C-alpha positions in Angstrom: -15.9 11.7 2.8 -12.5 10.1 3.3 -10.1 10.8 0.4 -9.6 7.3 -0.7 -12.0 6.5 -3.6 -10.9 2.9 -4.3 -13.9 2.7 -6.7 -12.1 4.7 -9.3 -9.7 1.8 -10.0 -12.6 -0.6 -10.5 -14.9 1.4 -12.9 -17.2 -1.0 -14.7 -19.6 -0.3 -17.5 -22.6 -0.1 -15.1 -20.9 2.7 -13.2 -20.7 5.1 -16.2 -23.3 7.8 -16.8 -26.7 6.5 -17.9 -28.0 7.4 -21.4 -31.6 8.1 -20.4 -31.3 9.4 -16.8 -29.5 12.4 -15.4 -29.4 11.0 -11.8 -25.8 10.9 -10.7 -24.2 10.2 -7.3 -21.2 12.1 -5.9 -18.3 9.8 -4.9 -15.6 12.3 -4.3 -15.3 16.1 -4.0 -12.5 18.6 -3.4 -12.1 22.3 -3.4 -8.8 23.4 -5.0 -6.5 25.4 -2.8 -6.3 29.2 -3.3 -2.6 29.0 -4.1 -2.8 26.1 -6.6 -0.9 26.7 -9.8 -2.4 25.5 -13.1 -2.1 21.7 -13.4 -3.8 19.1 -15.5 -6.7 17.6 -13.6 -5.6 14.0 -14.3 -2.3 14.7 -12.6 -3.9 16.7 -9.8 -6.3 13.9 -8.9 -3.5 11.3 -9.1 -1.7 13.3 -6.4 -4.8 13.8 -4.3 -6.5 10.3 -4.4 -4.8 7.3 -2.9 -4.5 4.4 -5.4 -6.1 6.3 -8.3 -4.1 5.8 -11.4 -3.8 8.5 -14.1 -5.3 6.1 -16.7 -8.4 5.5 -14.6 -8.8 9.2 -14.0 -8.6 9.8 -17.7 -11.2 7.1 -18.4 -13.5 8.7 -15.8 -13.1 12.1 -17.5 -13.8 10.6 -20.9 -17.0 9.1 -19.5 -18.1 12.4 -18.2 -17.7 11.4 -14.6 -15.4 14.3 -13.6 -17.1 17.7 -13.0 -15.5 21.0 -12.4 -17.9 23.7 -11.1 -20.7 21.3 -12.2 -19.4 21.0 -15.8 -17.9 17.9 -17.2 -14.2 18.3 -18.2 -11.6 16.3 -20.1 -8.4 15.0 -18.5 -6.4 17.9 -20.0 -8.4 20.5 -18.1 -6.1 22.6 -15.9 -7.3 23.1 -12.4 -7.5 26.7 -11.0 -7.7 28.1 -7.5 -11.2 27.5 -5.9 -12.3 25.0 -8.5 -14.9 22.6 -7.1 -14.0 19.2 -8.4 -16.6 16.3 -8.1 -16.4 12.7 -9.3 -19.8 11.3 -10.0 -21.2 7.9 -11.1 -24.5 6.4 -12.0 -24.4 4.2 -8.9 -24.5 5.4 -5.3 -21.3 5.3 -3.2 -20.7 2.5 -0.8 -21.2 4.4 2.5 -19.1 3.4 5.4 -19.7 5.1 8.7 -16.5 5.5 10.7 -17.2 5.0 14.4 -14.2 5.5 16.7 -12.8 2.3 18.0 -10.0 1.7 20.5 -7.7 0.0 18.1 -4.1 -0.2 19.5 -1.8 2.0 17.5 2.0 2.1 17.8 2.6 5.8 17.2 6.3 6.3 16.5 6.1 10.1 15.9 3.5 12.8 15.9 3.4 16.6 15.4 0.8 19.2 14.2 1.4 18.2 10.5 1.7 14.4 10.4 2.1 11.2 12.3 4.1 8.0 11.7 2.6 4.6 12.8 4.3 1.2 13.1 1.4 -0.9 11.9 1.0 -4.4 13.4 0.4 -7.4 11.1 -3.3 -8.2 10.6 -4.5 -4.6 10.9 -6.4 -3.4 7.9 -5.6 0.1 7.0 -8.9 1.3 5.5 -12.4 -0.1 5.7 -13.8 -1.9 2.7 -14.0 -5.3 1.1 -15.6 -6.9 4.2 -13.4 -5.1 6.7 -15.8 -2.4 8.0 -14.6 -2.1 11.6 -11.4 -2.5 13.5 -9.2 -0.8 10.9 -6.4 1.7 11.4 -8.8 4.5 10.3 -11.2 3.5 13.1 -8.2 3.7 15.5 -7.3 7.1 14.3 -10.8 8.3 14.8 -10.5 7.1 18.4 -7.1 8.7 18.9 -8.5 12.1 17.8 -12.0 11.7 19.3 -11.5 14.6 21.7 -9.8 16.9 19.3 -12.3 19.4 18.0 -10.1 20.2 15.0 -10.3 16.6 13.7 -13.1 15.0 11.7 -12.5 11.6 10.2 -14.4 12.7 7.0 -12.1 15.7 6.6 -10.3 15.2 3.2 -7.3 17.2 4.6 -6.6 14.3 6.9 -5.6 10.9 5.7 -3.3 8.2 4.4 -0.6 9.2 2.0 0.3 5.5 1.2 -0.8 2.1 2.4 0.7 -1.3 3.2 -1.1 -4.6 3.0 -3.1 -6.0 5.9 -0.6 -8.7 6.7 2.4 -6.6 6.2 3.8 -4.9 9.2 5.7 -1.6 9.5 5.8 2.1 9.0 3.1 4.4 7.6 3.0 8.2 7.4 -0.3 10.0 7.8 -1.0 13.6 7.0 -3.0 15.8 9.4 -3.3 18.9 7.2 -4.2 19.6 3.6 -0.7 21.0 3.0 1.0 18.0 4.5 -1.1 15.6 2.4 -0.3 17.4 -0.8 3.4 17.8 0.0 3.9 14.2 1.1 1.7 12.9 -1.7 4.0 14.6 -4.2 7.1 13.0 -2.6 5.6 9.5 -3.1 4.5 10.4 -6.6 8.0 11.7 -7.5 9.6 8.6 -5.8 11.8 10.8 -3.5 10.8 8.9 -0.3 13.1 6.3 1.2 11.5 2.9 1.9 13.1 -0.4 2.8 11.5 -3.6 3.7 12.7 -6.8 5.3 11.3 -10.1 3.8 11.9 -13.8 4.3 11.6 -15.6 1.0 11.6 -19.2 -0.1 14.9 -20.6 -1.6 18.5 -19.6 -1.7 18.9 -16.2 -3.3 22.3 -16.7 -5.1 23.2 -13.1 -5.8 24.1 -10.9 -2.9 22.1 -8.1 -4.4 20.1 -7.4 -7.5 17.6 -5.3 -9.4 14.2 -6.6 -10.5 12.3 -4.7 -13.2 9.0 -5.7 -14.8 5.6 -4.1 -15.3 3.1 -5.0 -12.6 -0.6 -5.3 -13.4 -3.6 -7.3 -12.3 -3.4 -10.9 -13.3 -5.5 -11.8 -16.4 -6.2 -15.2 -14.8 -6.9 -14.2 -11.2 -8.2 -10.8 -10.3 -7.1 -11.2 -6.7 -3.5 -11.4 -7.8 -1.0 -9.0 -9.4 1.6 -10.3 -11.8 4.6 -9.3 -13.8 4.3 -8.5 -17.5 7.9 -8.5 -18.7 7.0 -7.4 -22.2 4.4 -5.1 -23.7 2.5 -2.1 -22.4 0.3 -3.9 -19.9 0.8 -3.0 -16.2 2.8 -0.2 -14.6 6.6 0.2 -14.6 8.1 -1.2 -11.4 11.6 -1.6 -10.0 12.7 -3.3 -6.8 16.3 -3.5 -5.5 17.2 -6.3 -3.1 20.1 -7.2 -0.9 20.7 -10.5 0.9 20.9 -10.1 4.7 21.1 -13.8 5.7 20.8 -17.2 4.1 19.1 -19.8 6.2 19.1 -23.0 4.3 15.8 -23.2 2.4 14.9 -19.6 3.0 16.7 -16.2 2.7 16.3 -13.0 4.5 16.4 -10.0 2.1 16.2 -6.3 2.3 14.1 -4.7 -0.5 14.2 -1.1 -1.5 11.3 0.3 -3.6 12.1 2.5 -6.5 8.4 2.5 -7.4 5.3 1.7 -5.3 3.0 -0.7 -7.0 0.3 -2.9 -5.4 2.0 -6.1 -3.9 5.2 -5.0 -5.6 7.7 -6.9 -3.4 5.5 -9.9 -3.2 5.1 -10.1 -6.9 8.7 -9.2 -7.9 10.2 -11.7 -5.6 7.9 -14.5 -6.9 8.8 -13.4 -10.4 12.5 -14.3 -9.7 11.6 -17.6 -8.1 11.6 -16.5 -4.4 8.0 -16.3 -3.2 7.6 -14.7 0.3 7.4 -17.2 3.1 3.8 -18.0 4.0 2.3 -15.6 1.4 -0.9 -17.4 0.9 -2.1 -15.3 -2.0 1.0 -16.1 -4.1 1.6 -19.7 -3.0 4.1 -19.1 -0.3 2.0 -21.0 2.2 3.1 -24.3 0.5 6.4 -26.0 1.1 8.3 -24.7 -1.9 11.8 -25.7 -1.0 13.4 -28.4 1.2 13.1 -32.1 1.7 10.3 -34.7 1.7 11.0 -35.9 5.2 8.1 -35.9 7.6 10.1 -34.1 10.3 11.0 -31.3 7.9 7.3 -30.9 6.8 6.3 -30.7 10.5 9.1 -28.1 11.1 7.8 -25.9 8.3 4.2 -26.2 9.5 5.4 -25.0 12.9 7.1 -22.1 11.1 3.8 -21.2 9.4 2.1 -21.1 12.8 4.9 -18.9 14.3 4.5 -16.4 11.4 0.9 -16.8 10.1 1.2 -14.2 7.4 3.6 -13.2 4.6 6.9 -12.5 6.2 7.2 -8.8 5.1 8.0 -5.8 7.2 8.2 -2.1 6.2 11.3 -1.3 8.3 12.4 2.1 7.3 10.7 5.3 6.0 12.3 8.6 5.0 10.8 11.8 3.7 11.1 15.6 3.9 8.9 17.2 6.5 6.2 19.2 4.6 6.5 22.3 6.8 10.0 22.5 8.2 11.9 21.0 5.2 13.8 18.7 7.6 14.7 15.2 6.4 12.9 12.7 8.6 13.9 9.1 8.9 12.3 6.3 10.9 13.1 2.7 11.7 10.8 0.0 13.1 12.3 -3.2 14.6 11.4 -6.4 12.9 8.3 -7.7 14.7 8.4 -10.7 17.0 6.8 -13.2 14.7 9.5 -12.7 12.0 12.3 -12.7 14.6 11.0 -16.0 16.0 10.7 -17.4 12.4 14.3 -16.5 11.7 15.5 -18.0 15.0 13.7 -21.3 14.1 15.4 -21.5 10.8 18.8 -20.7 12.4 18.2 -23.6 14.8 17.2 -25.9 12.0 20.4 -25.1 10.0 22.6 -25.5 13.1 21.0 -28.9 13.9 21.4 -30.0 10.3 25.1 -29.1 10.4 25.6 -31.0 13.6 24.0 -34.1 12.2 26.0 -33.8 9.0 29.2 -33.6 11.0 
């Protein structure tokens, strides 16, 4: 089973243990390493399971869904070496067979412990939600198809973090259990270095700034995340930005993540009034700034065709190598669609200045 377990973040009442039936289905299992020091199980599973929040894990434990050596435990249970942890629910897991597919992968770096991939826009990272083939995971299965040491279901192998389907850029993937735990801890402790390049609507006035605001799922639209500036709802999130270039009605910015929340840059930039260009989910596919002239509208529509996705690229990624202790740093060039988009806006600004003169 792939160590992903997205269902944990979507537990519904019907998923909880039944009152009159003992039939339960295993959704996730892991054998604790021999050298593991005592650690609360909610924190341990947060480090081991991508996108599993500590709150959701605690809720699962309260519902009796987390078993250690076949006994239900609470979230304050401290894991010990060789503990057999299982997460069970009343409903069967959604099975997804991973068949190797020759999905093009831009592998920037690879060694025995990890690999770094420059993901192209449009590539789904993990199967699910209607994307059951052609994902990055299927491409990895193809890449390792002749390696007897590799099994796609092996929980030691896998994603340490993810980026959205239509976001391009760098991802690190662990190839061993030790690498996954070590890298996962770096992301958890926010010691990784990640910078993104984005093209946003409007003129960002300040040369640089800091955006802070809890991010959580929208109460109006479950497909969107939103900022909750006050109260306890959502998770603490901080984004730092710096203007790289102002291009009339759009601005090119560099964003550095202090935290790593779902859609963080997309949501934070919209929160300060600068939605990502062509970000359909958050309204950036509409003409948010500019004139009412027909020629301008046509120009923007042509820009949408040039970059048919949110203009966001994970450009840099830095972390400590889990085995050697060496500081690793990678940079991926801004992809062609975003480069062409910026060129078009530069041309628009230049032509406008010529006509104004």
